[in-house]
N, C-alpha and C positions, 0 to 999 in steps of 0.2 A: 362502516368497516374500519377496524383499527389498523393504522399504518405500522408496519414492522420497522424496528430500528435498523439503521444502516450499520454496516461493519464498523465504520468509524465511530458511530455512537456507542456501540457495544464495547469496543476497545477503550474508548475515552471513559466510559462509565467505570470500567474495571480499573482504570488508572486514576480515577477521581479528578478528571479534567473535562473540559467541554470538548465537543466534537470539533469546534473551530480551532481550539488549541491543539488538538490531535492532528488536524490537517496542517496547521502551521508548523508543528514540529516535524512532520513528515516532509513537508515542502522544503524545510531547511536541510533535512538529511539528504533529500534528492539533490538539492543545489550543491551541497558539500561533495556528494558522490560524483556528480557531473564535473566537478573541478578537482577531483582527487589527483595528486601528483603522480600516483602510480598508474601508468598507462593501462595495465591489465584491469585494475579495478575500474578505472574510468570507462574503459571499453565495455565492461559489464553493464554499467549504468546506461551507456549509449545504445545498448541493444533494446531498451524499452521503447516500443512504438509510441509516438506522441504527435500531436497536431502542431505543436510549437517547437521551440528549441529545447525546452526542458519539460519532462513529463509532469503532469499534475498528479496529486495524490490519487485521484481516481484512475488515471492511466497506469500508474504504478501498481495499484491494487488489481486492475484487470490483468496486467502482465503476470503478476505473482500467482493469481488464481489459475490462469491458463497454464503456467509452468507447473504448478502443483498437480493439475489435472493430467498434463502430459506425462509427468513423472509418477503418476498414480500415488500421490501423497496428499490427497485431499483431506485425510483425517486430521491433518494439522490445523485445518480451519473449522472442523466440526464443532468445537467448543463454542464458536461464535455464531454458527449457523443454526444450532438447535434452540428453539424458542426465543431467538434473537431478542 
């Protein structure tokens, strides 16, 4: 049975980088957001449920997908979900 690519692998391929690089870039962006000097922006990042102090890329992705489902905006991800 062929394993389907992860969301990170699909996005990374489109960006011509590795999935590990994609995760590292996202982790850096999450870290930056969690330390944003703007308290409103920082609070938005702090809303992301996580097991540790800072969300992992996977925790961020789960949160984003749940928000898109809640807001009935899943079509934004459809490009990456079809034929992954």
